[in-house]
C-alpha positions in Angstrom: 29.0 -25.3 -25.8 26.1 -25.6 -23.5 25.8 -28.7 -21.2 22.5 -30.6 -21.0 21.8 -29.2 -17.5 22.2 -25.6 -18.7 20.1 -26.3 -21.8 17.3 -27.8 -19.7 17.4 -24.8 -17.4 17.0 -22.3 -20.2 14.2 -24.1 -22.0 12.0 -24.8 -19.0 9.2 -22.4 -18.1 8.8 -21.4 -14.5 6.1 -23.4 -12.8 5.7 -21.5 -9.6 2.3 -19.8 -9.0 2.1 -16.3 -7.6 0.3 -16.1 -4.2 -2.8 -14.1 -4.2 -3.3 -11.1 -1.9 -6.5 -12.1 -0.3 -7.6 -12.6 3.3 -9.2 -15.9 2.4 -5.8 -17.5 1.7 -4.7 -17.0 5.3 -7.6 -18.8 6.9 -6.9 -21.7 9.1 -7.4 -25.3 8.0 -10.6 -27.2 9.0 -8.6 -29.1 11.6 -7.3 -25.9 13.2 -10.8 -24.3 13.2 -12.3 -27.3 14.9 -9.6 -27.2 17.6 -10.2 -23.5 18.1 -13.9 -24.0 18.4 -13.3 -26.6 21.1 -11.2 -24.2 23.2 -13.4 -21.1 22.6 -16.7 -21.4 20.7 -17.3 -18.7 18.2 -13.6 -18.1 17.3 -13.9 -19.2 13.7 -17.0 -17.0 13.2 -15.0 -14.0 14.5 -12.1 -14.9 12.1 -14.5 -15.1 9.2 -16.2 -11.8 10.1 -12.8 -10.2 10.2 -11.8 -11.5 6.8 -15.2 -10.4 5.3 -14.7 -6.9 6.8 -11.2 -6.7 5.3 -12.6 -7.7 1.9 -15.4 -5.1 2.1 -12.8 -2.4 3.1 -10.6 -3.4 0.1 -13.5 -3.0 -2.3 -14.4 0.3 -0.8 -10.9 1.6 -1.2 -10.8 0.4 -4.8 -14.0 2.4 -5.5 -12.6 5.4 -3.7 -9.4 5.3 -5.8 -11.6 5.0 -9.0 -13.7 8.0 -7.9 -10.6 10.1 -7.2 -9.1 9.2 -10.5 -12.3 10.2 -12.3 -12.5 13.4 -10.4 -8.9 14.2 -11.3 -9.6 13.7 -15.0 -12.7 15.9 -14.9 -10.8 18.6 -13.0 -7.9 18.4 -15.5 -10.2 18.6 -18.4 -12.1 21.5 -16.8 -8.8 23.4 -16.2 -7.8 23.0 -19.9 -11.2 24.2 -21.0 -10.9 27.3 -18.8 -7.4 27.9 -20.2 -8.8 27.6 -23.7 -11.6 30.1 -22.9 -9.0 32.5 -21.4 -6.8 32.2 -24.5 -9.8 32.8 -26.7 -10.6 35.9 -24.7 -7.0 37.2 -25.1 -7.1 36.5 -28.8 -10.4 38.4 -29.2 -9.0 41.3 -27.2 -6.0 41.5 -29.6 -3.4 39.8 -27.4 -3.2 36.5 -29.2 0.5 35.8 -28.2 -0.3 36.3 -24.5 -3.3 34.0 -24.8 -1.2 31.4 -26.5 1.4 31.7 -23.7 -1.3 31.3 -21.0 -2.8 28.3 -22.8 0.5 26.6 -23.6 2.1 27.1 -20.2 -1.0 26.1 -18.3 -1.7 23.0 -20.4 1.9 21.9 -20.3 1.9 22.1 -16.5 -1.3 20.2 -16.2 -0.1 17.5 -18.5 3.2 17.3 -16.6 1.3 17.0 -13.3 -0.7 14.1 -14.7 2.3 12.3 -16.1 4.3 12.7 -12.9 1.5 11.3 -10.8 1.1 8.2 -13.1 4.9 7.7 -13.1 5.0 7.9 -9.3 2.4 5.1 -9.1 4.3 3.0 -11.6 1.7 3.2 -14.4 3.6 4.4 -17.3 
């Protein structure tokens, strides 16, 4: 039999918010910024410039990752197309089983490589 405390714990939804991974969340408060400016003028401007540079860098890295993924997909598709052309050439030449072997083994290895990369990144 569940007690009221246990029942309350199991029915409540978690209310904690997840922190965001942004440079803006680590900025000092207005009071701290004012104190820094009194000690050394221009400090807060330097902090803001640093945060803005970090945000620009993060955006550039996201675009670079997107471009590399797109290039990988195009390269994989091109490889499968070349394997298909090679298999067709084998079939036309009278060696259909060898062509099927080249196409099957090559395509399976490409698919395996793509799946292992995605699993390594945690994107099942």
